[in-house]
C-alpha positions in Angstrom: -37.9 8.3 -63.3 -41.1 7.2 -65.0 -44.3 8.6 -63.4 -45.7 5.1 -63.2 -43.0 4.1 -60.7 -43.1 5.0 -56.9 -39.9 4.1 -55.1 -38.4 5.1 -51.8 -34.8 4.3 -50.5 -34.7 3.4 -46.8 -31.1 4.4 -46.1 -31.1 2.8 -42.7 -31.7 -0.7 -44.1 -30.4 0.1 -47.6 -33.5 -1.2 -49.1 -35.7 0.3 -51.9 -39.4 -0.4 -51.8 -42.3 0.8 -54.0 -44.7 0.0 -56.7 -45.1 -0.1 -60.5 -48.4 1.2 -61.9 -50.6 0.0 -64.8 -48.9 -0.4 -68.1 -45.3 -0.3 -67.1 -43.4 -3.5 -67.9 -42.1 -5.3 -64.8 -38.5 -5.5 -66.1 -38.6 -1.9 -67.3 -39.7 -0.8 -63.8 -37.0 -2.8 -62.0 -34.3 -1.4 -64.3 -35.7 2.2 -63.9 -35.5 2.0 -60.1 -31.9 0.6 -60.3 -30.9 3.5 -62.6 -32.5 6.1 -60.4 -30.7 4.9 -57.3 -27.4 3.9 -58.9 -27.8 0.1 -58.3 -25.9 -2.3 -60.5 -26.5 -5.5 -58.5 -29.5 -6.4 -56.4 -32.0 -9.1 -55.3 -35.7 -8.3 -55.4 -39.1 -9.7 -54.7 -42.5 -8.6 -55.8 -46.2 -9.5 -56.0 -49.2 -7.9 -57.8 -51.0 -8.2 -61.1 -50.0 -8.4 -64.8 -52.1 -7.8 -67.9 -50.5 -11.1 -69.1 -47.4 -13.0 -68.3 -44.7 -14.1 -70.8 -42.4 -16.9 -69.6 -40.5 -20.0 -70.5 -40.0 -23.2 -68.4 -37.2 -25.7 -68.0 -37.7 -28.9 -70.0 -35.7 -31.9 -71.0 -35.1 -34.1 -74.0 -35.3 -37.9 -74.0 -31.5 -38.0 -73.4 -32.1 -35.8 -70.3 -30.5 -32.7 -71.9 -32.0 -29.6 -70.4 -33.4 -26.7 -72.4 -36.0 -23.9 -72.1 -39.5 -24.2 -73.7 -40.7 -21.7 -76.3 -42.3 -18.6 -74.9 -45.8 -19.0 -73.4 -48.1 -16.0 -73.1 -51.1 -16.2 -70.8 -54.5 -15.5 -72.4 -55.9 -13.7 -69.3 -54.5 -11.3 -66.7 -52.6 -12.9 -63.9 -52.1 -12.4 -60.2 -48.4 -12.7 -59.4 -48.4 -14.7 -56.2 -44.6 -14.8 -55.7 -41.7 -13.4 -57.7 -38.1 -13.2 -57.1 -35.1 -12.1 -59.1 -31.7 -10.6 -59.5 -30.4 -7.5 -61.2 -26.9 -7.5 -62.7 -25.1 -6.6 -65.9 -25.3 -8.3 -69.2 -22.2 -9.2 -71.2 -22.0 -5.6 -72.5 -22.4 -4.0 -69.1 -26.0 -3.0 -69.3 -28.6 -3.7 -66.6 -30.3 -7.0 -66.9 -33.0 -8.7 -64.8 -33.3 -12.4 -64.1 -36.8 -13.2 -62.7 -38.9 -16.2 -61.8 -42.5 -16.1 -60.7 -45.5 -18.1 -59.8 -49.0 -16.8 -60.7 -52.7 -17.7 -60.9 -54.7 -16.7 -64.0 -58.4 -15.7 -64.3 -59.2 -19.4 -64.9 -57.8 -20.3 -61.5 -54.8 -22.1 -63.1 -51.5 -22.0 -61.2 -48.3 -21.7 -63.3 -44.9 -20.0 -63.4 -41.4 -19.9 -64.8 -38.7 -17.7 -66.1 -40.2 -14.4 -67.2 -39.2 -12.6 -70.4 -37.9 -9.0 -70.5 -40.3 -6.5 -72.0 -43.3 -8.8 -72.1 -45.0 -8.5 -68.7 -47.1 -5.3 -68.3 -48.6 -4.4 -65.0 -52.4 -4.6 -64.8 -53.1 -2.8 -61.5 -50.0 -2.7 -59.3 -46.8 -4.6 -58.6 -45.3 -4.0 -55.2 -41.6 -4.7 -54.7 -38.7 -4.7 -52.3 -35.2 -4.4 -53.8 -32.1 -5.1 -51.8 -28.9 -3.5 -53.3 -25.8 -5.7 -53.3 -23.3 -3.0 -53.1 -20.1 -5.1 -52.7 -21.0 -7.5 -55.4 -20.4 -7.4 -59.2 -22.9 -9.6 -61.1 -22.3 -9.9 -64.8 -23.3 -12.5 -67.4 -20.7 -15.0 -68.4 -20.9 -18.4 -70.0 -21.8 -21.4 -67.9 -19.0 -24.0 -68.0 -21.3 -26.9 -68.5 -24.1 -25.6 -70.7 -22.4 -22.7 -72.5 -25.3 -20.3 -71.8 -24.9 -16.8 -70.3 -25.6 -16.8 -66.5 -24.7 -14.3 -63.8 -21.2 -14.7 -62.4 -20.7 -13.4 -58.8 -17.6 -11.6 -57.8 -16.5 -9.0 -55.2 -16.8 -5.5 -56.5 -13.5 -3.8 -57.0 
């Protein structure tokens, strides 16, 4: 496991807790912990600081069709006030993170949204708790209405 990750598995509660250190990407850290402990499905929450945040937000067209905005990148470091997400498998069976967070930037502006993989490096620390979902298989599949890949939840065989 990357030296910038501290993680401990509490076997009694089957929870993993720890922190990511400066420079590691938030998503890279979560996937690294999952790989280290053999987790393929989980829910997690975290807080801490990022050098910058990269995210999209839900929007709608005049006809009320929903879509995601283009990526926004903060121009200051941010304090992640609340973040929650899921870990599952993409359509090819590789680990994937789905994460939403709320943050405050150095200009005291609150914002948040759907964060983008590989574009959210830790500034000081991110502390997290990860809850493995051992009996569940989460894998991306197409949403019946919008045709976009979303996690599908099934019992693990």
